[in-house]
C-alpha positions in Angstrom: 16.4 10.8 -4.9 14.6 10.7 -8.2 10.5 9.9 -7.8 11.5 8.0 -11.1 10.3 4.4 -10.6 10.3 0.9 -13.3 7.0 -0.4 -12.0 8.2 -3.8 -13.9 10.7 -4.5 -10.8 7.5 -5.2 -8.8 5.7 -8.5 -8.9 3.1 -7.1 -6.0 2.1 -3.8 -4.2 0.3 -2.9 -0.9 -2.1 -0.1 -0.5 -3.1 1.4 2.6 -6.3 3.8 3.5 -6.4 6.2 6.5 -8.9 5.6 9.4 -9.3 9.0 10.1 -8.3 12.3 8.4 -5.3 14.3 8.6 -3.1 10.8 9.4 0.3 10.5 7.7 1.6 7.4 5.7 3.7 5.2 8.0 6.7 5.7 5.4 8.3 8.9 3.5 6.1 9.2 0.6 6.1 11.6 -2.7 2.6 12.5 -3.8 1.1 11.3 -7.1 -2.0 13.0 -8.8 -3.4 10.4 -11.1 -5.5 12.4 -13.9 -8.4 10.1 -13.3 -8.8 12.0 -9.6 -10.9 14.6 -9.4 -8.6 17.7 -7.9 -6.9 17.8 -5.5 -7.0 14.3 -4.6 -3.9 12.3 -4.6 -1.8 9.2 -3.7 0.9 9.3 -1.2 3.5 6.8 -3.1 6.5 5.4 -0.9 9.6 7.2 -1.5 12.5 4.7 -0.7 14.2 2.0 -2.5 12.6 0.7 -5.2 13.9 -3.0 -4.8 11.0 -2.8 -2.0 7.4 -3.8 -3.3 5.6 -0.7 -4.0 3.2 0.9 -1.2 1.0 3.8 -1.2 -1.6 5.4 0.8 -4.7 6.0 -0.5 -6.7 9.4 0.3 -8.8 9.5 3.4 -12.6 9.2 2.7 -15.9 8.5 4.5 -17.1 4.7 3.5 -20.4 3.4 4.4 -19.8 0.9 7.3 -19.8 -2.7 5.9 -19.3 -6.4 7.4 -16.3 -7.7 6.7 -13.2 -9.1 7.6 -10.7 -7.0 9.3 -6.8 -6.7 8.4 -4.7 -7.0 11.6 -1.4 -7.2 9.9 0.7 -7.7 6.9 4.2 -8.7 6.6 6.4 -8.3 3.7 10.0 -10.3 3.2 12.6 -10.3 0.4 14.7 -9.6 -1.3 13.4 -10.9 -4.5 11.3 -13.2 -5.0 9.1 -11.5 -2.2 6.8 -12.9 0.1 3.8 -11.1 1.7 1.5 -12.7 4.3 -1.9 -10.7 5.1 -4.0 -11.8 8.7 -7.5 -10.8 8.7 -9.0 -10.8 12.3 -10.6 -14.6 12.8 -9.2 -16.1 9.7 -6.2 -17.8 8.6 -3.2 -16.2 7.0 -2.7 -15.4 3.2 0.2 -16.0 2.1 1.7 -14.7 -1.6 4.7 -14.9 -3.7 7.9 -16.7 -3.1 8.7 -18.0 -6.3 
């Protein structure tokens, strides 16, 4: 499978961040090493059909505690135009896309 992706195909994407070191992305990936990241940091980019919205996993890093909404779920529906719904604990869901 080629790792070449035409990014003009995606109207949006979703970035995940692991909650602990050593956790693997929940989908097959290839490693992308952005020039603006310090070595050896990388981003795990979805290695599936390009018709899906772009998904990627950021590297694990410690973050200071903060108060704010907690993501409880996300759902992506397709085919194009894709619709994404994001749900946070204690808040109404957010819905994007759909043309």
